[in-house]
C-alpha positions as CSV (number, residue, x, y, z in Angstrom):
1,M,-6.7,-20.1,-4.4
2,N,-5.9,-23.4,-6.4
3,E,-4.8,-21.6,-10.0
4,I,-4.2,-18.5,-10.7
5,S,-3.1,-17.2,-14.1
6,E,0.5,-15.8,-15.1
7,L,-1.4,-12.1,-16.1
8,D,-3.5,-12.6,-12.6
9,L,-0.2,-12.7,-10.7
10,Q,1.5,-9.8,-12.4
11,N,-1.3,-7.8,-11.9
12,L,-1.5,-8.6,-8.0
13,R,2.4,-7.8,-8.5
14,H,1.7,-4.3,-9.7
15,L,-0.9,-3.5,-7.5
16,I,1.3,-4.8,-4.5
17,G,4.3,-2.9,-5.2
18,G,1.9,0.3,-6.0
19,F,0.4,0.1,-2.4
20,D,4.1,-0.6,-1.2
21,T,5.2,2.8,-3.0
22,T,2.4,4.9,-1.8
23,H,3.1,3.3,2.2
24,C,6.6,4.2,1.6
25,K,5.9,8.0,0.2
26,M,2.7,9.3,2.4
27,D,4.7,7.9,5.3
28,E,7.6,10.1,4.3
29,Y,5.1,13.1,3.7
30,A,3.7,12.5,7.4
31,R,7.2,13.2,9.0
32,Q,8.2,16.1,6.8
33,A,4.7,17.5,7.5
34,T,4.2,20.4,10.1
35,D,0.9,21.3,10.3
36,A,-0.7,18.4,12.5
37,Q,-3.8,17.9,10.1
38,V,-1.8,17.5,7.3
39,K,0.5,14.8,9.3
40,Q,-2.6,12.9,10.3
41,F,-3.9,12.8,6.9
42,F,-1.0,11.1,5.3
43,Q,-0.6,8.8,8.4
44,K,-3.9,7.5,7.6
45,S,-3.3,7.4,4.1
46,A,0.0,5.3,4.4
47,Q,-1.9,2.8,7.1
48,S,-4.5,2.6,4.3
49,A,-1.9,1.7,1.4
50,A,-0.2,-0.9,4.3
51,D,-3.6,-2.4,4.6
52,C,-4.7,-2.5,1.1
53,K,-0.7,-4.7,0.5
54,N,-1.5,-6.8,3.0
55,Q,-4.7,-8.2,2.2
56,L,-3.3,-8.4,-1.5
57,M,-0.6,-10.4,-0.2
58,Q,-2.9,-12.7,1.7
59,Y,-4.4,-13.9,-1.6
60,L,-0.7,-15.1,-2.2
61,Q,-0.4,-16.9,0.5
């Protein structure tokens, strides 16, 4: 990616921050969950958010 607009960079930063926040929240919810299915749901959600964040970060490399 040779050229990216300032607006696109701001949008990427916003999306990456949102996925990072979601990852942290889902991870914390998973730690607090006592039901195994609920815990697994939050763990999968946390991993999904982390994966999305990492994919977006690759666009900036």
